N, C-alpha and C positions, 0 to 999 in steps of 0.2 A: 539332173534332168532339167532342161530350160523350161521355164514357167512364162507363158504369155501374159498372165495377170501382173507379173511383176515387171515385165520388160516394156509393155505398151506405154506410149505416150498419146494424148488425143483421145480419139474414139476408141472403144474396145474392139479387139479382134475377135468378134463372136465365133467365127467359124473354127478358131483355134481352142477356144476355151472348152476344157474337159472337166467333168467332175473331180478327176484326180488332182487338178491343178488348185482347186478352190483351199483346201484346209491348209496344204504347205504355204501359200501365199498369204493367208490371213495370220498364220502362226509367225511368219517372218515380220510382217508389218507390225504386229503387235509386240514383238520383242523389239523392234527398231524404236516404236513409240515409247515403250518403258525406258528404254536406254536414253532416249532423248530427254525425257522428263527429268530423269536422274541428273544428266549432265547439265541442263539449264539450271536446275536449282543448285547444283554443286559450283557453278562457275561464276555465280554473280551474287554480289551483296546488295548491290543497287539494280533493281529491275526496270526495264523500260520497255516500250512496245517493240523495239527491234530485238531485244536480247531475250524476250520471253513470248509475248504473245503472237508475234509474226511466225516464229518457227513452229508454235503450237497450231496455228491455223493450217500451216502448209502440211504439217503431218496428218491432221485430221482430213484435209481435203484429199490427200492422197489415198487414205483409209477408205474414205467415201467412194472414191472414182474406182478403186478395184472392187469394193463390195457391191456397187451399183449394178454392173452387168450380171453378177452372180444371183442376187436378189431378183433382178427382172427376169432372167431366164428361167428361174424357179416358178415364176408366176405365168410365164407365156409358152415355155416349152418344157412343162414340168416331166421328169422322169424319176424312177426310183433311185437311181445313182446320184443325180443332182440334188434330190431331196435329201438324201443321207448326208451328202457334203454340206449342204446348206444348214441342216439342223445341227451337225457337228460344230459350226462355227458360232450360232447364235449365243450358247453361253459364254463363249470366249469373248465375243463382242460386248456381251452385257456386262461381264467382269471387268473388262478394261474401261468401259465408260463409267462405271461406278467407281473403280479405283481412282481414275482422274478426278471425279466429281468429289470424292472423299479425301483427296490428298489435302491435309491441312497447310503443308508448307506451300503447295502450289496456291491454295486459297489466299494465304498471307501475302503471297508475291502479287497477285492480282489486287488484293485490297491496297498493298504498298503503292502500286501505280495510280490506282484511283484516288489515292490521297496525295500523290506527290506532285512535284512541280511541272512535270511534263504533261499531265493530263489536261490542263486547260488549253495546250497548244494542239491536242489531237483533233482530228476532224470528227463530224458527226458520226459517222460509221464506225470509227475506232471507239469512241466513247460508248455507242450502244453495244458494241461487242463485249467490252469491259464489263457494262452494266448487267447485260444477259449473263455473262460468265459468273459474276458474283451472285446473282439470283440462282443460276443451275447449281452452283456449288452447294447453296442452302438447300435446294430442292433434292440434292443427292445425299443429304445428310452429313455434310462435313462437319457440323458442330456436335454431331451425336457422340455420346460415349462409346468406347470401343465395342461392347457386345451388341449395342443397338445398330451400330455401322455395319458390324458383320452380318446381322439379321437383315438389314436393309439390302446388302448386296445379294444374299441368298435369294430374297424375294425377288429381286430385279432378274435374276438369272432364270429362276422357275418361270417368271411371266413370259419371258422372252420364248421359252419352249412351249408354254402352254397356248400362246396366241397363235404360234406356228401350228400346233397341233389342231386347234379349232379350225384353220383354214384347210388343212389337209383333209380333215374329216368331211368338211363340207364339199371339197373338190371330188373325193373319192365317193361320197354319197350321191353327188349329182351326176358322175359319170356312171355309176352302177345301174341306174334305171334306164331301160331302153324299152319301146314298145314297137315289136315288129308286125306290121299289117301286110297282108297279101291281098285283102279285098278293098278295092278302092272305094266302095260304097261307105265304109267306115269313115272316111275323110270328108263326106259330104259337109258342104258349108265352107269348107277351107279354100282359100283363094289359090289361084294358080300357081302363084309364086311360092307358096308354103308346100304345096303338093310337090312341086318340082324339087325344092329343098330337101324334103324328106326322102324323095326318090334318090337324090344323090347322096345323102346320108347312108341310105341302105346299099347303094353301090360302093361306096368307100368301105363299108363294113363287109362286103362280099355276099350280101343278101339280095334276094329278089324283092319286089314290092316296094314298101315305104317303112322309113324308121323315124320313130318319134323319140325325142331326147328331152331332158330337163334344161338344156342350154336355152338362153332368153328367146331367141327367134322361134324355136319350136314351140316352147311353153306358151308364149303369148298368143301365137296364132291359133293353138288348140282352144285355149281358154276364150278367146275372143271370137272365134268363127265356127268351131266344130258343132254341127247340129246334134251330133250324138251326146247325149247328156250323161250316160255312162262313162263315155270316154273322158269328157271334160271333168267328171268327179275323180276319175282314176288318175289323171295326170295332175289335178290340183292337189289330191291326197299325197301322191309321191313328192310333189314340189314342197309342200308346207310341213312335211315330216322329215325332210332331209337331216341327217346327222343327229337323229333323235331316238327316242325309246319307242316312237310310233312308226305306223306306215309299213310300206312293203319291206324295208331293210331294218325294221324298228330294232334297236339295240347293237347294231353292227359297228356304225361309226358314231356312236351316241355322245354328243356333246355337253350332256348334262353336268356331269362332274367336272368337265374342263371349265364350264362357266362358273360353277360354284366356287372352284378354286381360284379362278382369275378375280372375281370380285371379292373374295375373302382376302386375298393377297393385296389387291389394290387398296382396300380399307386399312389393312394393317400398316402398309407402307405410308399411307397418308397420315395415320395417326402418330406414326414413329416420327414424321416430320412437323408434328404440332397442329396438323388440320384435324377437324372434326371428321373428316370424311373424304372420299376421292373427288366428290363434286366440288368442294372448296379447292382441294389441290389443283384439279383441273383448270379453275378459273386464275390461278397465280400467273398464268401466261396468256391469258386471253382478254379481248376487250370488256367483257361483261364484269361489272364491279363486284356481284355477290350472287350466291344462289337464289335468294329471294327475287332479284331483278330478273333472272332468267325464268324462274317460274311465273312472275307477274307477267312477263312478256308472252310466254307460251299460254298461259290461261286467258289472257286477254284476247289473244288472237282466236283462240278455241271458242270464246263466247261469242265473238263477232262471226265466226264461221259455222258454228253448229247448226243453227237454224237453216242456213243455206243448204248445208250438207243433208240434212232431214228431208228438206223439200226435193232435193236431187233423187234421194233413195226412194222417197214415197212415188215420185214419178216413175222411176224404173219399175218398181212393184206393180203400180196400177196398169202400166203399158203392158207388162208381160201378162198380166191377168186378162186384161181386155182384148189385146190382140192375140194372145197365144194360148189363154186358158190355164195359165200356170198359178195354181193356188199356193205352192209352197216354195217361194224362191229361196234357193240355196245360194251359198257363197260362190260355187262354181258356175252359177247361172248369171251372176251379176256383171261380169264382163262382157259376156255374151248378149244379154238383153239390153245392156247399156249400149253396145255397138248397134244392135237393131234400132234402138231409139234415137241414136244419133242419126242414122240412116233416114229413119222416118221423119225426124224434125228437120234435118238440114240437107238431106239427100247427099251425104257425103261419108266417105270410110277412108282409113288410112290407106286401103288397098287401092282406092280411085286415085289417090295423090301419087302413089308410088311411081308410075311411069315417067312423072315429071321430076323424079329425083334420082337420076343416074348417078353413081358414085363420082365419076370424073367431074361431070358438070357441077355438083354440090361443091366439090373441092375447088375448082376453078373459081366458082362464084364467092366462096368463103375467102379466097386470096384476094379477089377483087374488092370485096367489101373492105378487108383490113388495108388494102392499098389506098381506098378512097378515105378512110379514117386517118391512117397513120402515115401515108406516104411510103409504105413498105413494099418491096418486090419479093415474091417467093418463087423460087426455082427449083425443080426437081434434079436430084443427080442419080446417075445410075451406078457409079464406080464404088459403090460403099458396102461393106462387109456388114450383113445382118443376121438374125437368129432364124429366119424363115423366109422362104421365096415370097411370100405376099407382102412382106415389109418393104416400104419405101422411105426415100430420105430426101428432105428438102433443106435448102439454104434460105435464110431471110436477111434481105439487104435494106438499109434505110435509104432515104432519098438523096444521100451523097455518095451511095455506092458501097458503104461500108459494111462488111458483113457482121450482123448483130447476133445471129444465133443460128442453130440448126436443130432439126427434129427427124426422129424416127416416127413413122405412121403405121400402126399395125391395126387394121380396121376391123377385121372379120371374126366371127365366132368359130372356133374349131375344138377338137378335143385337146386335152393336156393344156388347156389354157384357162386361167382363173376367170370367173365370171365378172360382169360389171365393166366399168370404164373408168380409166385413171390418167394422170399425168404424173410422171415421175421424172426427177432430175438424173441425167446421165453425166453430164458435166456442169459445174457452176462456173460463173464468170469469176475470173481471178487475174490480178496483174502482178507480174514479177518484173521489177525494173521496165525495161521497154517492151517486154513480152506481154500479150494479152491472151488469156484463154478464154475462147468463145464459149458461151452456154450451149449445151445440147439437152434436149428433152425427148422422153418417150411419151407418144401420145397412144394409148391402148384403148380400143373399143371391141365389143362383141356384136357388131352389126350383121345384118343379113348379108351372106356371102353371094357372090355370083352364081349362078346356075347355068349349066351347059355353055352355050356361046353368048348368052345375055349377060349384059353388064349388070353389077350388083345395083339393085333398085332399093332406095331406102324409104321407110315411112317417115312421115313428116316429124315424128318424136324422136327417130333416129337421127335425123338431121340436127335436131335440137341437142341431142347428146354430143354429137361431134363438135358443134359449135361451143358447147359448154366446156369440154376439155380443151379445145383450142384457146379458150380465154385463160385457162390455167397455164398452158404452153406460153402464151404471149407475156404472162406476168413473170414467168421464169426467164424467158428469152431476151426481153427487151430491157432488163435490169441495166442500169449504167453504175451500180454499185460493184467496187472492185474487190470486195472481201467476201469470200464463199459463204461464211456463216450469217451474213445479213444480205446476201444478193438474191435476187429473184423471189422465191417463195420463202426462202430460209428466214427464220426470225420474224415472219409475219404472224400475229396472232391468229390461231386457228379460225376464231369466229368472224375474221375478215378475209380469210383466204379464198373464200367462195365469191368475193365480189367481181373479181374480173371474169370468173367462169359464167356466173349468172347474168352479168351485165351483157355478154356476147349473145346470149340466147335471144335477147330482144329482136335482133335484125331477122330472125327466123319468121317473123310475123309482119314485116313491113312489105308493102308491095314493091317499092323501089328496090329493095335488096333481094326479094325474091325473083326479080327480073334477072338477076345475075346468077342466082342459085338453079332455078327451075325451069328445065327444058324437056320436053317429051323425048324419051330415048330414042324413039323411031323417027318422029317427023320434025324434031328440034323446035317445035311450037312452044311458046311461052305458056305460063300457066293462064289458062283463060280466066278473064275477069269474073265472071259468073261463079267459077269454081273457086277463085280466091275469096269472094264475098262469103261463099258458104262455109269455107275453111275459117274465115274470121268470125263469122256468126257462131260457129261450133267452138271457137276458141276456149270460151269459158264454161263448155258443157261439163257438167259435173265437177267444176272447180271447187265447189264446197266439200265434196267427198274426198277429192285429192288433197285439199288443204288439211282436213282433220286426220287424214291418214298419216301425213307427214308429222303432225303435231303429236299424234299417237306414239309414233317412233321417238320423238324428241322428248316427250314427257316421260316416256317409259325409261329411255336411257338415262335422263337427269336424275329421276327418282330412285332408279335402281342404285345409283351410285351415292345419292344424297342420304338415303333412309336405310342404307344397309346397317344391319346390327348382327355381329358375330353370333349372339346367343340364338337367333331365329333363322339365320342363314339368308339367302338371297331372296327368297320368296318370289321367284322369276314369274311364275305362272299366275300366282295371286295379284302380284303387282300389276302385271300386264292386264289382267282382267278389271282391276280397279281403274286403270287409265282408260280402258276401252269404255268402261261404263260412263266415265266422265266425257269422252270426246267422240267415241266411234258411232257410226250409225249402222255398220254392218258387223254383226257379232258372228265370229267365226266359229266352227264346231270344236268341241273340247280336245279333239285330237290334234288340232292346230299347233305346231311348234315354232312359230315364226322366230322366235329368240335363238333358236338353235343354228339358224343360218344368218344371224344378223352380224356379218363379219366387220361391218364399219365400226361397231364398238367393241367386239371381242377379239378382233384381229387387225383391225385398222387403227387410225389415230383419232378415232371420234368418241372415246370413251368420255361420257359426261360432257359431250361436246357435239352430239348431233343437232342440238338446237341451232347450230352454226349456220346450217342451211337457211332457215327461216330468218335469222338474224341478219345475215349477208343479204338476203333477198330484199329487205328493206333498204340496204344501201344501194344494191344494184338498181333496183327500180327507181329510186330517187335520183340516182346518178344518171339513168336513161331518160328522166323526164327533162333533163337539160336538152337532150338531142330532140325530144318531142317539142320543145320550146323554139330551138335554133335550127332545125333541120337535121334529119337523121344521117346526113353525110357531112354535117358542118365540121370542115377541117379544123377550125379553130378549136372547137369543142374537143373533136378527136385529139389533137395535138396536147390540149391541156389535160385530158384524161391520161394520155401516154406519159406526160412529165409528171403529173401529181401522184398518180397512182401505179402505173406499170413499171416506170423506171426507178422507183424509190426503194424497192425491196423491203427489207425489214428494219431500215435505219430510223423510221420515225413512226410515231403512233398513228393508227389508221384513222382515228377520228380526226386529228390535225390534218391529215392528207385529204380526207373527205371534204372537210370545211375549206381547204385550199381549192379544191376543185369545184365545189358547189357554191361557196360563199356563204354557206350556212350549215347548221348540223341536220342531220338527216331526219325526216318524217316519214311515218307509216302510211301516208295517204296513197302514195303512188302504187305501192304494193297492193293495197285493197282495190284500187281502181283497175290495175292489170289484172287482178285475179277475179274480177267481177264481183267482189264481195263489198258493198258499200260501207263507207266508214259509220 
């Protein structure tokens, strides 16, 4: 049987990839990989970059290139067959990675190169790859005795299966809840766009009336705008109990045991490697120097923010009481009365802004901003094979007309698609002789889809999400590093990887930039000045509450991994409660099971690393302050950011790159100013 996964070069042939192709392709590549390692080690007594490292880089890049579309399709067009094929490969891939990492002969070979005469002649990227490899060998347990090595391998394999299971439970629980309404009165308060969207969802499901779901656009619309308090409570309850022992599907896709086992295994693996806990292990590959440094950073931010957050919440409570007679403000009321207060204070709502953010105009504006900053041209292509009819594809050219990168854009929420927004790499930049492989990215969002014959209209916060993911995309696509394992975002410490994404968000608040992004979808009028002024005035509305919410997630994640003790288990609920008492101003009900859907740390790459968002926000706010000083479209500053940050990949330390761009180390001042939280 011909297998498109083994035959393609360049971009994946999505329309030809079937679940039946997946396991045979991975089996074949893993067998080739094992044979290659044996052959490389057998045929050389003197190891060099060319005889060892380069062939291993190429082998790993091919494996990543084949697995990438499989993993991506599992997230965006999930089906039972694809899920089975994907899950069957996870333990095999985990085994292979651990085997390589624990191969003592291979470790010694790398060590020989690092200590040999060729090493000083290697370029910066090559040296970094060797340094990272030696670090990763140690983090894979290469120096452990045989029985501990075997245990470490078993743990890694089990963790791969458990994190996938966590994500599946969450997807299934999210898809399982639907509320079918036949009386439009139940939707009172919901904006026209949200009603039309729920009507369209009902039509797709073959139903009359309106259909509410737990997908972000539907859930956010109901909790923010629905006048029916019981409806808000019902959807809130369903959302915060997904994949848990509580709520409408309590016990059916319960992640409780999955989380317990994940945390226990991470802790055991960290201790096998000589770390006290997984938080310490996590920092071995990050900018932050110690767990105490992370805790101090988060605690300091919390101390600065808590008073502001308490004032925010007190204002919502008194407003709800005075204006609406609400004596017992519940969690499912906070977004609703918060939105009413925003409209009362600033006469502005996300809904009022939506007509000014039609999808196509937002995209064109984003591309114009990128052109002004970096001299890039972005052009759409129609002739590209994708995984869904909604997906679009673009080329990025620099100002010399050279193709620098390409990306797929999958903007809208739909069923069988994982929630959230992310950038992932499809192809990495790679040079072989005179041949250059251009990097390709997937940019995935779950934004509000178009309804009927109207274009998709975004909230301003959805525009910010798109800019955020595009920032990640530029980091991957503009790299000038020719080695896949340190090109683009590869090899960049996790707590610095959010710098380019959060940096891009700043342009969503600048008048000059908004003139490119915002045009009324019917009249083509720009955003009126008085509406912009109201939007800006409301920018930091409830920013204290938003800050402590993010700090709650970050502290919970970090302490969960730092304080784990096998004898007493994870203490997930108890620890979350402790953190909430320290930083939160809104205390959720006892049935809230937030942790059960916290896929960033249980299924993504953010375990003991969620603090990275705030850590990188310090870098991004400070980096943007240079543009505030020199002009938001100052091309000299733009080119400097591209050269020092976006093009460098993971070849150099992020702090060194930041200092190169900014001329000094970062300070927290710009973040506090941008957030409306005075230093």
